[in-house]
C-alpha positions, 0 to 999 in steps of 0.5 A: 243402289248396291255393292257386289261382295265377291267371297270365298267361303260359307261363313262369310255369309253374315259379312254383308249385314255386318258391313251394312250396319257400319256403312248405312248409318252413314249414308243419306239412304242405305245401299244393298250389299249382294253376296256372291260366294266362289268356293276357296281361293283357287275359284275365287282367283279363276272366276273373279274376272268373268263374274265381276264382268257379268255384274258390271255389264248386266242390264242392272249394272247401273245399280252396282255401286262397286264390285268388292272382293274378300279373301282370307290372306291365310291360304290365299293362292298368291303366286310366291311369297314376296317377303316382308310379312302380311302387308306385302302380301296384301299389297301383292294380292290387291294389285295382282288381282285388281289388275286381273279384273282390270276395272276401275269398279272392282276393289280387292281387300283381304281378312287378315290373316282370316275372317276370324280375325274380326271376332277376336277384337270383341271377345265378349261375344263368345260364351263366357267360358272362352272369354278369358282365353281370347282377351289378349287378342282383342287389341291387335287381332290382325297380328295373330299370323299365318303359322297359328291363325285366328281360326285356330286360336278360336280352336284352342280356346274352345277345346280348352274352354268347352271341350269341343271344337270351334265350328267355322260356319256355325260359331263363325256365322253366329258370331259375325252376327253378334259383333259391332262393326265399329270395334272391328273397324277400330281394332282391324285396319284392313276391314277399317280400309275396306269400310272406309273405301265402300263408304267413299264410294258410295258418297261419291255417288251421292249417298 
């Protein structure tokens, strides 16, 4: 049995393993997480309905627990700012894309405001020269907003401490592999919601 995770970038190649490390110890037997990458939020919105249907109507569809969508809230192609900040953005985007796909086996989630917020929850995974510059973000990394998003925070920290830029794909992928998912779960409510939902779906299928 497996989940199919639809995501938008190259950094997200490390996300299935991160999710599995939290999810599988809580199940009677492990499940897989298959990553399907759609490059950028515009392609994600354009292709998500057909790609989900392809997996849910394939000969192997009985093995799919659910399809999970994941986008960075920062840069997401939402049609109009609803006001009210991140919670309203997340709610509007979730409702819109779940309605677009129109399947009870699809759930949509957002990294608020970027996957890099998950990294900010655990400064100890960073090079020691960078750690002190990130400590203040660790308790509530999802509050690092879209005007100065998490990847920019990391870029500034790397430039200041290491005299080089943060490399989103190379550094981001390696750092995601070092994270403790339970720490992220506690610090990032939207990440926690995604994992809790996946756990409930798996358990409802007898796992």
